[in-house]
Backbone as CSV, one residue per row, in Angstrom:
resi,resn,N_x,N_y,N_z,CA_x,CA_y,CA_z,C_x,C_y,C_z
1,UNK,38.969,-41.435,-62.676,40.210,-41.008,-63.121,41.066,-40.762,-61.928
2,UNK,42.292,-41.444,-61.890,43.136,-41.503,-60.644,43.754,-40.051,-60.396
3,UNK,44.067,-39.521,-59.224,44.476,-38.253,-58.889,46.054,-38.461,-58.468
4,UNK,46.706,-37.748,-59.394,48.343,-38.054,-59.036,48.937,-36.618,-58.479
5,UNK,49.446,-36.707,-57.092,50.015,-35.545,-56.653,51.541,-35.846,-56.577
6,UNK,52.323,-34.882,-56.394,53.824,-35.024,-56.110,54.220,-35.551,-54.852
7,UNK,53.332,-35.214,-53.969,53.678,-35.519,-52.348,52.488,-35.902,-51.569
8,UNK,52.842,-36.325,-50.439,51.679,-36.836,-49.567,51.032,-35.447,-48.839
9,UNK,51.871,-34.436,-48.873,51.311,-33.124,-48.284,50.284,-32.553,-49.596
10,UNK,50.430,-32.597,-50.778,49.496,-32.421,-51.728,48.317,-33.296,-51.755
11,UNK,48.520,-34.481,-51.642,47.460,-35.446,-51.421,46.490,-35.127,-50.293
12,UNK,47.054,-34.847,-49.314,46.298,-34.268,-48.030,45.542,-33.014,-48.107
13,UNK,46.138,-32.143,-48.898,45.510,-30.819,-49.292,44.161,-31.090,-50.113
14,UNK,44.574,-32.031,-51.097,43.482,-32.326,-51.995,42.124,-33.141,-51.188
15,UNK,42.490,-34.011,-50.358,41.483,-34.462,-49.436,40.610,-33.417,-48.720
16,UNK,41.419,-32.417,-48.247,40.941,-31.416,-47.327,39.757,-30.749,-48.090
17,UNK,40.410,-30.236,-49.320,39.565,-29.327,-50.132,38.424,-30.285,-50.756
18,UNK,38.494,-31.461,-50.916,37.316,-32.350,-51.287,36.350,-32.354,-50.225
19,UNK,36.894,-32.548,-48.937,35.966,-32.543,-47.785,35.298,-31.383,-47.673
20,UNK,35.710,-30.235,-47.835,35.004,-28.919,-47.501,34.117,-28.721,-48.633
21,UNK,34.230,-28.925,-49.778,33.471,-28.899,-50.949,32.270,-29.792,-50.784
22,UNK,32.645,-30.980,-50.467,31.511,-32.124,-50.202,30.504,-31.665,-49.172
23,UNK,30.999,-31.144,-47.850,30.182,-30.468,-46.911,29.315,-29.423,-47.430
24,UNK,29.857,-28.467,-48.041,29.307,-27.186,-48.584,28.213,-27.705,-49.625
25,UNK,28.268,-28.561,-50.379,27.469,-29.138,-51.453,26.003,-29.796,-50.754
26,UNK,26.565,-30.633,-49.851,25.483,-31.274,-48.855,24.689,-30.360,-48.034
27,UNK,25.262,-29.181,-47.587,24.664,-28.147,-46.718,23.767,-27.238,-47.595
28,UNK,24.307,-27.010,-48.788,23.695,-25.691,-49.551,22.911,-26.197,-50.831
29,UNK,23.242,-27.511,-51.347,22.613,-27.800,-52.497,21.786,-29.310,-52.206
30,UNK,21.820,-29.484,-50.907,20.902,-30.655,-50.322,21.276,-31.998,-51.228
31,UNK,22.694,-32.299,-51.372,23.041,-33.540,-52.283,23.340,-34.431,-50.960
32,UNK,23.131,-35.761,-51.264,23.316,-36.928,-50.308,24.330,-37.721,-50.958
33,UNK,24.328,-37.850,-52.425,25.426,-38.830,-52.975,26.603,-37.902,-53.544
34,UNK,26.626,-38.141,-54.827,27.722,-37.394,-55.681,27.615,-35.853,-55.635
35,UNK,28.543,-35.069,-55.596,28.503,-33.535,-55.828,27.557,-33.218,-56.990
36,UNK,26.812,-32.064,-56.810,26.292,-31.379,-57.693,27.136,-31.019,-58.892
37,UNK,26.907,-30.606,-60.095,27.760,-30.179,-61.062,28.542,-29.192,-60.881
38,UNK,28.001,-28.039,-60.307,28.627,-26.873,-59.757,29.962,-27.076,-58.980
39,UNK,29.518,-27.813,-58.029,30.633,-28.387,-56.986,31.613,-29.192,-57.474
40,UNK,30.989,-30.173,-58.344,32.126,-31.208,-58.931,33.106,-30.184,-59.844
41,UNK,32.598,-29.212,-60.545,33.349,-28.387,-61.431,34.353,-27.610,-60.525
42,UNK,34.095,-27.180,-59.316,34.938,-26.359,-58.454,35.959,-27.286,-57.949
43,UNK,35.678,-28.611,-57.513,36.442,-29.452,-56.993,37.610,-29.809,-58.129
44,UNK,37.187,-30.004,-59.322,38.090,-30.362,-60.459,38.990,-29.267,-60.610
45,UNK,38.663,-27.918,-60.754,39.355,-26.734,-60.838,40.336,-26.627,-59.555
46,UNK,40.092,-26.883,-58.335,40.815,-26.944,-57.187,42.074,-27.786,-57.362
47,UNK,41.565,-29.209,-57.775,42.655,-30.188,-58.026,43.737,-29.779,-59.101
48,UNK,43.072,-29.300,-60.028,44.169,-28.884,-61.216,45.132,-27.865,-60.807
49,UNK,44.465,-26.818,-59.962,45.378,-25.951,-59.254,46.595,-26.367,-58.391
50,UNK,46.197,-27.391,-57.607,47.061,-28.010,-56.712,47.978,-28.711,-57.536
51,UNK,47.760,-29.535,-58.446,48.825,-30.212,-59.380,49.724,-29.427,-59.885
52,UNK,49.139,-28.113,-60.369,50.152,-27.246,-60.923,50.695,-26.263,-60.057
53,UNK,50.746,-26.446,-58.730,51.194,-25.278,-57.832,52.745,-25.397,-58.066
54,UNK,53.382,-24.143,-58.025,54.565,-23.930,-58.253,55.460,-24.510,-57.219
55,UNK,54.869,-24.311,-55.713,55.486,-24.613,-54.499,55.419,-25.974,-54.051
56,UNK,54.539,-26.751,-54.841,54.330,-28.372,-54.500,54.447,-28.553,-52.977
57,UNK,55.184,-29.565,-52.454,55.164,-29.801,-50.948,55.603,-28.944,-50.204
58,UNK,56.272,-27.869,-50.772,56.584,-26.698,-49.814,55.263,-25.450,-49.630
59,UNK,54.099,-25.785,-50.075,53.204,-24.804,-50.212,52.565,-24.582,-48.765
60,UNK,52.229,-23.137,-48.606,51.445,-22.952,-47.592,49.942,-23.152,-48.034
61,UNK,48.994,-22.652,-47.274,47.625,-22.916,-47.545,47.366,-21.709,-48.846
62,UNK,46.529,-22.089,-49.735,46.489,-21.166,-50.835,45.907,-19.756,-50.350
63,UNK,45.179,-19.672,-49.364,44.712,-18.320,-48.706,45.845,-17.514,-48.258
64,UNK,47.153,-18.169,-47.987,48.121,-17.364,-47.303,49.170,-17.263,-48.241
65,UNK,49.030,-17.826,-49.533,50.096,-17.894,-50.717,50.169,-16.534,-51.188
66,UNK,51.417,-16.112,-51.526,51.730,-14.904,-52.198,51.576,-14.685,-53.806
67,UNK,51.159,-16.180,-54.204,50.877,-16.211,-55.754,49.451,-16.818,-55.762
68,UNK,48.530,-15.951,-55.944,47.149,-16.511,-56.226,46.849,-16.964,-57.597
69,UNK,47.003,-18.222,-57.907,46.771,-18.832,-59.338,45.234,-19.028,-59.559
70,UNK,44.376,-18.778,-58.670,42.844,-19.098,-58.876,42.558,-17.862,-59.819
71,UNK,41.390,-18.049,-60.749,40.874,-16.964,-61.389,40.096,-16.334,-60.459
72,UNK,39.882,-14.939,-60.394,39.120,-13.999,-59.647,37.685,-14.710,-59.315
73,UNK,36.991,-15.460,-60.301,35.670,-15.784,-60.160,35.756,-17.180,-59.241
74,UNK,36.795,-18.072,-59.747,36.796,-19.161,-58.836,37.395,-18.934,-57.358
75,UNK,38.177,-17.911,-57.317,38.587,-17.635,-55.876,37.521,-17.139,-55.229
76,UNK,36.515,-16.350,-55.671,35.336,-16.066,-54.692,34.622,-17.214,-54.538
77,UNK,34.344,-18.196,-55.416,33.660,-19.285,-55.038,34.421,-20.174,-53.931
78,UNK,35.542,-20.576,-54.045,36.303,-21.355,-53.081,36.130,-20.551,-51.629
79,UNK,36.439,-19.243,-51.718,36.441,-18.425,-50.627,34.908,-18.542,-49.928
80,UNK,33.799,-18.403,-50.585,32.437,-18.555,-50.009,32.375,-20.097,-49.403
81,UNK,33.002,-20.987,-50.148,32.833,-22.566,-49.673,33.533,-22.690,-48.255
82,UNK,35.026,-22.024,-48.298,35.633,-22.181,-47.051,34.965,-21.256,-45.915
83,UNK,34.314,-20.129,-46.158,33.716,-19.614,-45.066,32.599,-20.148,-44.567
84,UNK,31.961,-20.792,-45.520,30.581,-21.687,-44.899,30.980,-23.043,-44.324
85,UNK,31.977,-23.819,-44.885,32.081,-24.955,-44.297,33.365,-25.206,-43.530
86,UNK,34.354,-24.477,-43.763,35.644,-24.528,-42.927,35.603,-24.780,-41.555
87,UNK,34.795,-23.816,-40.875,34.576,-24.028,-39.408,34.028,-25.344,-38.880
88,UNK,33.106,-25.985,-39.757,32.349,-27.310,-39.532,33.262,-28.263,-39.689
89,UNK,34.290,-28.194,-40.500,35.547,-29.153,-40.511,36.058,-29.774,-39.207
90,UNK,35.922,-28.665,-38.347,36.632,-29.119,-36.845,35.793,-30.355,-36.351
91,UNK,34.459,-30.444,-36.744,33.528,-31.452,-36.131,33.452,-32.816,-36.998
92,UNK,33.548,-32.436,-38.404,33.295,-33.642,-39.266,34.644,-34.417,-39.587
93,UNK,35.704,-33.412,-39.816,37.077,-33.955,-40.156,38.122,-33.240,-39.174
94,UNK,38.356,-33.544,-37.951,39.189,-32.753,-37.021,40.597,-32.589,-37.417
95,UNK,40.955,-34.027,-37.839,42.534,-34.085,-38.309,42.716,-33.319,-39.316
96,UNK,42.026,-33.421,-40.463,42.168,-32.508,-41.694,42.301,-30.822,-41.573
97,UNK,41.182,-30.638,-40.474,41.178,-29.201,-40.214,42.420,-28.836,-39.325
98,UNK,42.672,-29.686,-38.423,43.904,-29.316,-37.680,45.040,-29.165,-38.519
99,UNK,45.275,-30.093,-39.246,46.626,-29.968,-40.279,46.466,-28.869,-41.272
100,UNK,45.279,-28.542,-41.636,45.166,-27.446,-42.566,45.597,-26.137,-41.864
101,UNK,45.090,-25.924,-40.613,45.452,-24.870,-39.841,47.079,-24.757,-39.664
102,UNK,47.544,-25.766,-39.333,48.994,-25.749,-39.349,49.784,-25.419,-40.537
103,UNK,49.163,-26.063,-41.536,49.785,-25.581,-42.874,49.851,-24.026,-43.254
104,UNK,48.825,-23.511,-42.680,48.609,-22.048,-42.836,49.955,-21.256,-42.143
105,UNK,50.493,-21.768,-41.344,51.730,-21.262,-40.614,52.935,-21.361,-41.531
106,UNK,52.844,-22.265,-42.488,54.150,-22.495,-43.261,54.280,-21.245,-44.230
107,UNK,55.565,-20.859,-44.444,56.048,-19.975,-45.287,56.185,-20.559,-46.869
108,UNK,55.756,-20.322,-47.804,56.127,-20.751,-49.036,57.495,-20.994,-49.467
109,UNK,57.698,-22.259,-49.782,59.241,-22.600,-50.124,59.772,-21.843,-51.514
110,UNK,60.777,-22.351,-51.883,61.411,-21.922,-53.141,60.532,-22.750,-54.361
111,UNK,60.351,-22.119,-55.482,59.692,-22.621,-56.558,60.546,-23.760,-57.229
């Protein structure tokens, strides 16, 4: 299934979340190839939320956003993934990690 995002900024955000979830799945569920069904569902949910983000290319990182569009259950899941695998991204995907940190300084733009 092709993934369509309205901007390069959102494409990069989707790459970042995919890399973090992949790292988490590999570390916690011992997967070597495709993601487990639980992590695949979380990734699909995150991509859907990105495609529907009202801020689009003007968005900050989801954790710093004033509008939390994740359901409480999914938000807890993605926070656990980010806490576990986020710091490891500096070693496995340093450019994505650095750009994600810089994106966190953005202020959400107009909807």
